[in-house]
N, C-alpha and C positions, 0 to 999 in steps of 0.2 A: 570223522563220524560224530554224530550227536547221540548222547546217551541220556535216557531218563530212567531213573530207578528210585530206590528208597535208601534211607540211612538205616541204622540198626533199630531206630524207634519207629520206623515206618513212614517217616516224613519224606516227601518228594525231594529228590536231588536231581538237578538238571545240569548236564554238561553240554552246553549248546553254543552255537555260533552267535554269541551275544555282543560281539565287538570287543571282547576282552581277551588278552593273552592268557594262556593257561599252562600250569605245570601239573601233570597227572602222574601220580605215584601209585603203581600197582604193587600191592603187597599180599603175601600169604602168611598167615599166623604161624605156620609150621616151618617156614623157610629160615634156616640159620643166618643167611645173609640179611634178610629182612629184620630178624631179631637183633642184629647188630646195627643196622642202618636206621631203623625207625627211632630208637632212643637218642640218636645223634641229631637227626633232622628235626625232631619235635621241638627241642628247646630253641634251635636256630629259627624255626618258623614262628615261635612264640615271641622271641626277643628281637628279631629283626623283621619288621614288616616288609611284605612284598611291595614292589613299586605300584603306584596307582595304576589302575586298569589291568592288573594281573591277578588272577585267582589261582589257588592251588586246591587240589582235591586228592584224597587218597581213595583208592578203589581196593576194597578188600575182596579178594577173589580166591578161587581154588580152595574153598573151605573143606576141611576134613575133621569131622567131629572127634575122631580118636587120636588126633595129632596134638603136639604141644601148643600151648597158648590158646586153646579153645575155651570159650568162644572168642573170636577175633575182636568183638566189641569190648570185652573186658581187657584184653591185651592192649588195644589202642588207648583205652581210657587210663590204664595203669601208667602209660608213658606220657599222658597229657597231650595226646595228639590234637593239634589246634585247628585243623582245617576240616571242612565238610568231608564226610566219608560216604561213599556210595557202596552199599553192600551188593556185590555182583549177584546175578541170578545163579541158580543151581547149575545151569548149563554154561556159566562163565561167558555170557554174551558180551559184556563190556570188554573183557580181556580179548576176546576174539575180534571185536570191532576195531581195536587199536593194535592188533598184531602182536600180542604178548608172546615173548619168546623165552623168557626166564625171569627169575625174581632177584631183587626188586627190579621193576621195569619202569622207566621214566619216559614220558612223552611230553615234549615242550611244543606248544601250539601258539603260533602268532595270532594276533587279534583278528586277522582276516580268515582264520580257520585253517591255514596251511601248517603242516608240521615243520617246525624249525629243526628239531633233532629228536633222536631216540637213543636211549642207552640202557643196557641191561647190566645188572650186577651192582655191587657197592661202588659208590663214588664219593669222593671227599666233599664236604660241605662247600668248599671253595669252588669245586667244579659245578655243583648244583647251582650255586649263585651265579657263576659265570654264564651258565646256560639261561638262567632267568634274565640276566642283563642283556643277553643277545636277542631276546624276543622283540619282535616289532609290535609296538603297541599302537 
C-alpha cells in the first residue's frame, strides 16, 4: 500500500512506491513492548545510517488520550526518534492498510514495493538490521 498522511506538525508524509526500500515501524504510545523497543531502536537508527536507497518511517497509531506516554509526539521526541513519523488517522487507516496485528509491528518493503517480511513484537536490533540487509534495493 501507499500511504499519504501528516506528521505531528501537520507536514505531509508520503510512504509511496518511489523505488526505495522501506522499514516501517508501527508503534503505539501506550504499548509496553513499544515503550521498550523504541528507546533501543532510536539510537541505533541515529548512529548507524541505513543503506543508501532505504528509508525508515515510524507510524504512530492507535492513539489513546488517557493512556501512558500521551501525546505520542512528546514520547517519540523524548527518545530522539530520528526518522519521519506518520501520525495515523483516527480510524488507523495506515495500520489497516499494512495489516497491523500487534505492537510493535514491522513491515520491510523491497524497492519494487513488494513486502519482504513482517514481524510483530519486540525484536533485537540485530534482527532489525538483518531484515534491513535482506531488502532488495
